[in-house]
N, CA, C and O atoms as a MOPAC input file, in Angstrom:
PM7 MOZYME 1SCF
protein

 N      3.67200 1     5.64100 1   -11.71000 1
 C      3.87100 1     5.11400 1   -10.36400 1
 C      5.23400 1     5.52500 1    -9.82400 1
 O      6.24600 1     5.47100 1   -10.52300 1
 N      5.23300 1     5.93300 1    -8.57300 1
 C      6.51500 1     6.29300 1    -7.98700 1
 C      7.06500 1     5.14200 1    -7.15300 1
 O      6.47300 1     4.06300 1    -7.10000 1
 N      8.17700 1     5.37500 1    -6.51500 1
 C      8.86500 1     4.31900 1    -5.77000 1
 C      8.01100 1     3.78700 1    -4.62700 1
 O      8.00600 1     2.58800 1    -4.34800 1
 N      7.28100 1     4.70200 1    -3.96100 1
 C      6.42000 1     4.28000 1    -2.85700 1
 C      5.33200 1     3.34000 1    -3.34500 1
 O      5.04100 1     2.33200 1    -2.70100 1
 N      4.72700 1     3.67000 1    -4.48900 1
 C      3.68600 1     2.80500 1    -5.05900 1
 C      4.23100 1     1.41300 1    -5.33000 1
 O      3.58200 1     0.41400 1    -5.02100 1
 N      5.42000 1     1.34900 1    -5.90500 1
 C      6.02600 1     0.05300 1    -6.21500 1
 C      6.28600 1    -0.73600 1    -4.94300 1
 O      6.07600 1    -1.94800 1    -4.90200 1
 N      6.74200 1    -0.04900 1    -3.90800 1
 C      7.02400 1    -0.69500 1    -2.62600 1
 C      5.74000 1    -1.26700 1    -2.03700 1
 O      5.72000 1    -2.40200 1    -1.56100 1
 N      4.67200 1    -0.47800 1    -2.07000 1
 C      3.37600 1    -0.92000 1    -1.54700 1
 C      2.87500 1    -2.12900 1    -2.31600 1
 O      2.44400 1    -3.11400 1    -1.71600 1
 N      2.92800 1    -2.06000 1    -3.64100 1
 C      2.44500 1    -3.17700 1    -4.45700 1
 C      3.25100 1    -4.43800 1    -4.19400 1
 O      2.69600 1    -5.53500 1    -4.13800 1
 N      4.55800 1    -4.28100 1    -4.03300 1
 C      5.41500 1    -5.43800 1    -3.76400 1
 C      5.05200 1    -6.06700 1    -2.42100 1
 O      4.96200 1    -7.29000 1    -2.31100 1
 N      4.84500 1    -5.24100 1    -1.40700 1
 C      4.46600 1    -5.75200 1    -0.09200 1
 C      3.11700 1    -6.45800 1    -0.15000 1
 O      2.93300 1    -7.50500 1     0.46900 1
 N      2.17300 1    -5.88200 1    -0.89700 1
 C      0.84700 1    -6.49300 1    -1.02300 1
 C      0.95300 1    -7.84400 1    -1.71600 1
 O      0.31700 1    -8.81300 1    -1.30100 1
 N      1.76000 1    -7.90400 1    -2.77200 1
 C      1.92200 1    -9.14700 1    -3.52100 1
 C      2.57200 1   -10.22200 1    -2.66200 1
 O      2.29000 1   -11.41000 1    -2.82000 1
 N      3.44000 1    -9.80000 1    -1.75900 1
 C      4.10000 1   -10.75000 1    -0.87200 1
 C      3.19500 1   -11.13500 1     0.29000 1
 O      3.50200 1   -12.06300 1     1.03900 1
 N      2.08000 1   -10.42300 1     0.44100 1
 C      1.12400 1   -10.74500 1     1.49300 1
 C      1.59900 1   -10.37000 1     2.88300 1
 O      1.11700 1   -10.91700 1     3.87500 1
 N      2.54400 1    -9.43900 1     2.96400 1
 C      3.07500 1    -9.06100 1     4.27000 1
 C      2.12300 1    -8.13400 1     5.01200 1
 O      2.04600 1    -8.15100 1     6.24000 1
 N      1.40100 1    -7.32400 1     4.24400 1
 C      0.48400 1    -6.37600 1     4.84800 1
 C     -0.83600 1    -6.38700 1     4.09900 1
 O     -0.87600 1    -6.60200 1     2.88800 1
 N     -1.90600 1    -6.15600 1     4.82800 1
 C     -3.19600 1    -5.96700 1     4.17300 1
 C     -3.25300 1    -4.52700 1     3.66900 1
 O     -2.46000 1    -3.68800 1     4.09600 1
 N     -4.17400 1    -4.24300 1     2.77500 1
 C     -4.30100 1    -2.88200 1     2.24800 1
 C     -4.56400 1    -1.88800 1     3.37000 1
 O     -4.01500 1    -0.78600 1     3.37300 1
 N     -5.41000 1    -2.28300 1     4.32700 1
 C     -5.77000 1    -1.40200 1     5.43300 1
 C     -4.54400 1    -1.04700 1     6.26600 1
 O     -4.36400 1     0.10600 1     6.65600 1
 N     -3.70200 1    -2.04300 1     6.53800 1
 C     -2.49000 1    -1.78300 1     7.31300 1
 C     -1.55300 1    -0.84900 1     6.56500 1
 O     -0.95000 1     0.04300 1     7.16300 1
 N     -1.43000 1    -1.05300 1     5.25400 1
 C     -0.57500 1    -0.18200 1     4.45500 1
 C     -1.11200 1     1.24300 1     4.45500 1
 O     -0.35000 1     2.19900 1     4.59000 1
 N     -2.40700 1     1.37900 1     4.30500 1
 C     -3.01900 1     2.69800 1     4.28800 1
 C     -2.75600 1     3.41000 1     5.61200 1
 O     -2.45700 1     4.60400 1     5.64000 1
 N     -2.87100 1     2.66600 1     6.69900 1
 C     -2.63700 1     3.23200 1     8.02100 1
 C     -1.18500 1     3.67600 1     8.16600 1
 O     -0.90600 1     4.77800 1     8.64000 1
 N     -0.27000 1     2.81200 1     7.75500 1
 C      1.16100 1     3.09900 1     7.87900 1
 C      1.57800 1     4.27700 1     7.00600 1
 O      2.43300 1     5.07400 1     7.39300 1
 N      0.97800 1     4.38000 1     5.84600 1
 C      1.37500 1     5.41100 1     4.89100 1
 C      0.52600 1     6.66900 1     5.01200 1
 O      0.78000 1     7.65800 1     4.32600 1
 N     -0.47600 1     6.63700 1     5.87600 1
 C     -1.31900 1     7.80300 1     6.05900 1
 C     -2.23900 1     8.04600 1     4.88000 1
 O     -2.60500 1     9.18700 1     4.59800 1
 N     -2.62100 1     6.96400 1     4.17900 1
 C     -3.48800 1     7.09600 1     3.01700 1
 C     -4.92100 1     6.74300 1     3.37700 1
 O     -5.17900 1     6.00500 1     4.32700 1
 N     -5.83300 1     7.28100 1     2.60700 1
 C     -7.23500 1     6.91200 1     2.76600 1
 C     -7.48000 1     5.56200 1     2.11400 1
 O     -6.84900 1     5.23200 1     1.11000 1
 N     -8.39200 1     4.78000 1     2.67800 1
 C     -8.72400 1     3.49200 1     2.07600 1
 C     -9.42700 1     3.68700 1     0.73800 1
 O     -9.56700 1     2.74400 1    -0.04100 1
 N     -9.86700 1     4.91200 1     0.47800 1
 C    -10.54600 1     5.20400 1    -0.78000 1
 C     -9.56000 1     5.51400 1    -1.89800 1
 O     -9.95900 1     5.71900 1    -3.04500 1
 N     -8.27700 1     5.54800 1    -1.56600 1
 C     -7.26900 1     5.83400 1    -2.58600 1
 C     -7.27300 1     4.74300 1    -3.64100 1
 O     -7.21000 1     3.55600 1    -3.32100 1
 N     -7.34700 1     5.15100 1    -4.90500 1
 C     -7.39100 1     4.18600 1    -6.00000 1
 C     -6.06500 1     4.20900 1    -6.73900 1
 O     -5.56000 1     5.27700 1    -7.08500 1
 N     -5.50000 1     3.03100 1    -6.98300 1
 C     -4.23700 1     2.94100 1    -7.70800 1
 C     -4.50400 1     2.54900 1    -9.14000 1
 O     -3.56900 1     2.41700 1    -9.92900 1

C-alpha cells in the first residue's frame, strides 16, 4: 500500500467520504479492489 491508499483508508474509516466520492475525487474506477 502506498501513501494514497493509506490516506483513502483513513478517510473512509473516519466516514468523511463514501467510496464513490473518493473514487470520483481520485479518478479511480469503482471496480478498483484494495
